[in-house]
N, C-alpha and C positions, 0 to 999 in steps of 0.2 A: 345819684347814689350817695348815701351818707359816707363821710370820710372814715377810712379804717374798716369799712364793712367787708366781710368775707363772703364770697359767692358760695351759696349752698342751695340744695334742691328746694327746701321749703321757701327760702327767700326768693328764688327765681319764680316759684309758683305765684307769689304775690305781686310780681311786677306787672304794671299796667301796660297794655299794648300802646304803640305809638299812635298819635292822632293823625299824622300826615304820612301818606303812603310813600312820599318821595324823601322823607327825612327820618331815617331810623335813629333810635336812641341807643347809645353805647353806655353800659354800666361796667366800669373797670374794677378789677379785683384789688384788694388792699394787700394781699399776701404775695401773689405772683404777678409781677409787673408784665403787662402785655396780655394777660388773660382777661377776657371780658364776655359779657352777654350782649348780643346785638338783637334789639327788639324792634320789629317792624310793625306794620298795622295788622298783620295776620299771624305772625309767628315769632318764636324766640330761638336764637341759635348761639352756640358757644364758639368763640374765635380765639386765636392766638396770633399776636402781632409782634414782630421784631425786625430789626434791620439785618439785611444780608448784603455784604459788600456795599454798604451805604444806601441801599435801596430798601424801603419798608415793604415787608412781605406780610400779607394777612392770610392765615390758614383757617378754613372752615372746618371745625371739629365735629359738628353734628347738631341736630336739633333737639330742643327740649319739648316734651318730657321723654322722648325716645332715648336720649342720653342723659344720665343724671350728672349732677355737678361734680361728684367725686371722680367719676371716670373721665369726665371732660378735663378736669385738672391734671390727671395723669397724662392724658393725650397731649395737653398743652405743654407739659414739661418735656415730653419726648420731642415735640416739634421745636421747642426752644433749644434743645440740645443739637438738633440737626442744623438749625439756623446759625447757631454759634460756630459750627464747623464749616459754615459757608454753603450748606446744602439747602436748596429751596424745596420744602416738602410738597408744594403744589406740582413741581416738575416731576418729582418721584411718583406722585399719585397719577399724574397725567400719563406717564410712561407705562405704568401698570395697566391703566385703562386702555391705552392704545394697543398693548399686546393682546388684550382680550377682545378687541373689536372684530366682528365677523364681516365677511365680504359683503353681505347684504347691506350693512350700514354704509359702507363706502359707495356701493352702487346707488343707494338712495340719495346720498349727498351729491354724487355726480349728476344724477338726473335733475336734482333741484337747482344746482348751480349753473349747469351748462345750457346755453340757448339752443336747444335742438327742436326739430319739428315734431308735431303731434304724432305723425305716422311713425317716425323713427323712434319716438318714445314708446309707442305701443309695441313695436318690434323688439325693443330692448327688454321691455317687461315680459314679453312672451318668452324670450331666451332665459330670463331670470327664473321663470317658472317651469321651463322645459329643458332647453338645451344644456344649460350650465347649472342646473338646480343643485348638483352635487357640491358646488363651491359655495353656495349661499350662506350656509351656517358654519363654515370653517373660519377660524381666525385668519384674517387676510395675510398676516405676517408669516403664517405657517404653510401657505400654499406653495408647493414646490414646483420646480421645473419639470420633474418627472411626472408629477400629477397632471400638469397642464398638457404635456406631450401625450400621455396615455388617454386622457379624456378627449383631446382633439382627434386623435386617430380613430377612436371609437365613434365619435359623432360624424366624422367625415368619411367613414368607411363604407363598406358595401351596403350596409343596412341604413346608412344615414344619408344626409344631403350635404355635399361639399359647399354649396352656396350658403345654406343656412349655418353650417359650422363656421365658415369664414366670417359671416356677419356677426355671429355670437362671440367669437374669439377676438374680433376686432374691437368689440364692445369691452370685453374683459381687459384687453390690452390698454384701451383708453382709460379704464377705471384705475388700473395699477399706475399708469402715468400720472393720473390725477392725485393718487394717494401719496406721491412723493412730495406734495406740498406740505405735509405734516412734518413738523420739526420738534426735536427734543430740546432740552435746556442748552445743549451745546450747539444748537442750530443745525444738527444733522438729522437726516431722514431715518426713521427706524426701518424703512423698507430698503434693504441693501441692494436689491436688484429687481427688475420686472421679470417675473417668471415666464411671461409669454414670449420673450425674446428667443426662447429655445426653438420656437417654430420657424423663425427666420434663420437662426444659426444652423439648424439641421435641415433646412430647406423642406419643411413638412407642409407648407401651405399648399392646398390642392388648387390646381388651376381650373377655373370655371370658364367654359366657353360662353362668350357674350351672346345674348339672344338676338336673333335677326327677324323674328316673326313680325309681320305687319300686314295691313290690308292691301292686297295687290290691286292693280288697275282694274282687272276684270272682276274683282270681288266688290268693288265700291258700290255698283248698282244694287246687288242683292242686299248688301248691308244697309244701304240708304232706304230701300223699300221696307226692310224689317224694322228700321228705326221708326218710320212713319206709321207702322202698325201699332205702336204703343199708344193706346187711347185710354183715357180715364173711364172707369166703370164703377159699379157698386163695390167691387173688391178693393180698388185702389184709385185714389184721386191724385196720385203723384206720378203717374206714368208719363204724362205729357211733360211734366217738369223734368223728369229724368231724361226724356228724349232730348229736350233742349240742352241739358247739361252735356250729353254726349256730342251734340252738334257743336257746342263751344269747344270741346276737346279737339274735334276734327279740324276746326278752323283757326285754332290758336296754338295747338301743341302744348297746352298747359298740363301740369300734373293734376290728376283728378282731385287730390286733396286741396289744391289751391283753387280750382274752379268750384268745387263743392262748397267752399266757405266764402265765396264772393259776396260782398255786401254792396248795396247801392252806392255807398260812399266811395267805393273803389272805382266806380265808373264815372267818367267825365264825358257827358254827351256833347258838350261844346267842342272839346278837343278830339272827341271820338277815341278815347284811350282807356285802358284798364291799368290801374296803378296798384301793384302788390308790394306791400311793405314786408310781410312775413313770407319767406320762401324757404325751400329746403336748404339752399346754400347761404341763406341769410343776406343775400344781395337783393336790393329793391329791383323790381322788374316792371317796366312800362311797356304795354302791348297796344299798339295802334290796331284798330279793328277794321275789317272790310265791310263792303256794303251789305253782304248777307247778314253779318253779325249785327250791324246797325238795325236792320229790320227786325231781327230776333229780339234784341234788347228793348227796342221801342214797344214791341208787342208785349213783352213780359212786364215792362214798366206800366203799361196801361192797365194790366190786370193784377198788379202786385199786391194790392190791399195795404195793410199796415206793417207787413213784415219788413225787416231791414235786410233780409237775405234775398239775393237774386234768385236762388233756387230753394225756396222754403218748403218745409215738410207740412203738408196739409194735416197729416195724422197728428202732428205736434202743434197744430194751430199756428204755424208760422213762427214759433218761438225759437226753433232751431233749423239749421239747413237740412236738406234732404238726407235721409239715412239709408245706408246699405243699397246704393244704386246698382251694385253688382248683381243683385237678384234679377233686375230687369235686363241686364246685359246678357244673362243666360238665355232669356227669351229671344233677344236679338240674334244670338249665336244659333239657336235652334231654327228660327225662321229663315235665316239667311244661309245656313249651312257653312258659315265661315267661322273658324275658331280664332278668336282674338281676345285680348284683355284691354283694360283701360290704358295701360302703358304702351301697348302695341299701337294704339291710336297716335300717341306722341311720336312713335317711330315712323308711322305712316305719314304724319305731317312733315317730318324732316326729310323723308324719302322723296316727297313731292318736289322738293327743291332741285332734284336732279333731272326732273322731267319738264319743268317749265322752260319756256323759250329763253328767257334771259338768265345768264349765269351770274351768281353772286359769290363773293369771296367767303372763305370759311369763317372769318371773324363775324361777319354779319349773320351768317346762319346760326352760329353759336349764340349770338345776341338774341335771335328770335325766341329761343327757348331758355335763355338765362343760364347757359352752361358756363362754368368757370373756365378761364383760359390761363394756364400757367405759362404766360409769355409776357415779357416786359413790353414788347412792341404793342401788344393788344391794348395796353393802358393808354397808348398815345393815339389810337385810332378811334375817332368819334363818328357816330352815324346820325344822320338826320332822320327824324321820326318819319318823315314822308318817304324816305328811301325804304325804310322798314315796312311802312304801310303798303308801298307798291309791291314789295315781295309778298306780303300777306295776301294782297288782292289777287296776285297771280296764282298763288297756291289755292285760294278759294275758287277761282275760275277753273283750275285744273280738276279739283275734286268735283265741282258741279258738272263739269263736262263729262267726266267718266261715270258719274252717277246717272247721267242723262236726266237730270232733275227737271229740266224744262220740257223735254219731250214726253216724259212719263207723267207729267203734271203731279208729281209727288214732291212735296216740300218746295213748291215754287217760291221765288223771291217775293212776289207780291200777288196774293197774300202768301205768307210763309207756311200756311197749313194746306193740306190737300183740299180740292174743291168738294163741296157737299152735294151729293146727288139731289136733283129737284124733280118734283112731280109735274108732268105735263099731260094734258088731255089731247089725244090724237083721234080725229074722227075718221073712221074707216068707211062706213056707208050709213046712211040714215036708217034708223035713228040711233045706231049703236056707237058707243065710244069706249075706248080702253085707256087705262092709265099705265104709263111706262116710266122707268127711271132713266134719266140721262145725266151725263156729267154737266156740272154748272159751268 
C-alpha cells in the first residue's frame, strides 16, 4: 500500500486478491493507526488491531463490499476506544453470541465431541425431536429450573413413559454439564447453574423397575425351532443371516448393535476369539467362543463372498451389515409363542450361569458381557481367557441341552443346519414303486 494512502471504498475495490491462500496481505491505513484491510485469496475484510494490557488484539469488523470503508472506519474507532479502556471487543461479542445460543446448538456440539455409541446417539436424537423438543430452540442460558421440572413431570406422568423421560433428561443433564466448559473473558462460565439439578433436589426422578424378562428353560426349544424356520426365499435372502446373528447373541450375550456390526477383522480363528474395540461402555471386549460358534463362523466364512461384514445385507450387496433384524425377530416370536427382545437374549445368556454345574464368581460373569465394575478390587483380578472360554462352553452346552438340539435334529452342531429331506424309492410289490421323503 502506498505510504500515506487512506482507505476508501473505491480504493479497496481496486485491491488485487492475494495469490497465496495461506498468506493474506494487510493494507494499513495512513490516518487511523491499526485500521487495515485484510485481503485473502477469496475475500477482503476490515480489521482493527491494538494492544490490550500488552497483548495484541485483532478485531474483525466485517467484509467488503458488504461493509463500506466509511462505516468500517467508525467501527474501528469504537473498537480502539474499548481497547484503550482495557476491554477486548472479541470477548464482548462472544458473550453476546453465547447469550443467544439455543439449546439445540449445545446438543449438537455434545454429540459431536463425546465418544458415544451409535445406538445411544440415535436415542438422543429421538429425544431431541420428541421428548424434549420444547427446549431445542430456547436460548440455553434462559432454560429455568421450573421449566425443567414442569416438562419432566409432564413427560414422566400418567400419559408418558418414566423410562423414556429419565433417559431424555439424563441426556439434558449431560448437555448442561458439557456447557459449563464455555468461559467468558474473566474465565467464568455464563451458565450459573445446571437447571436439571432441580430433579434430584426435589426427588422427582421416577423409579423404573428393572426388566427381568428372559427366555426360560422350557421356552428354549420352541424358540430354537422357530429360529431354524428362518429360511431364505424370493422375498428375503437375509433370513438365514439374521438367524445366525441371533444364534451369536444366544451364545455370547453380546449387545445386538455390537454383533450386528461384527467385521471379519474382529474374529481371530487361530485364537478363537472375538475382539471388540468399540463398545457401549467404551471398554475393549475380548470374547472367546465355544465349539458351536466355531462351526457357525467357519460356515459363514466359507460363504462370505467379498463383504467385510460377518452378517452382511444381501439387499445392500454386502456393502453394509444386516439392517432391521427385529422384523425377523417378530416372526420368531409368533412361531415360538415366546415374547422376548434382543436384549432379553443377553439376559437369558447371563441367567444361564446360575444353572450350569460349575459356579463362577461375579467378577468373571460381569467380564463375560463387558459390564463395568465400580470396584477397586475388580481392577486387580485378572482372568485367563481359557477360564472364560470354559464358562462360555458350559453356557453353550446348557442352551443346546434345553433346546434338545441334537435330539430334534434342528440346528445340529455338524452340520449346523437342519438335515435336508432326500428322495428314496421303496419297492412295495412288483412292478410298483413309490417315492417317499425321509430325513437325511
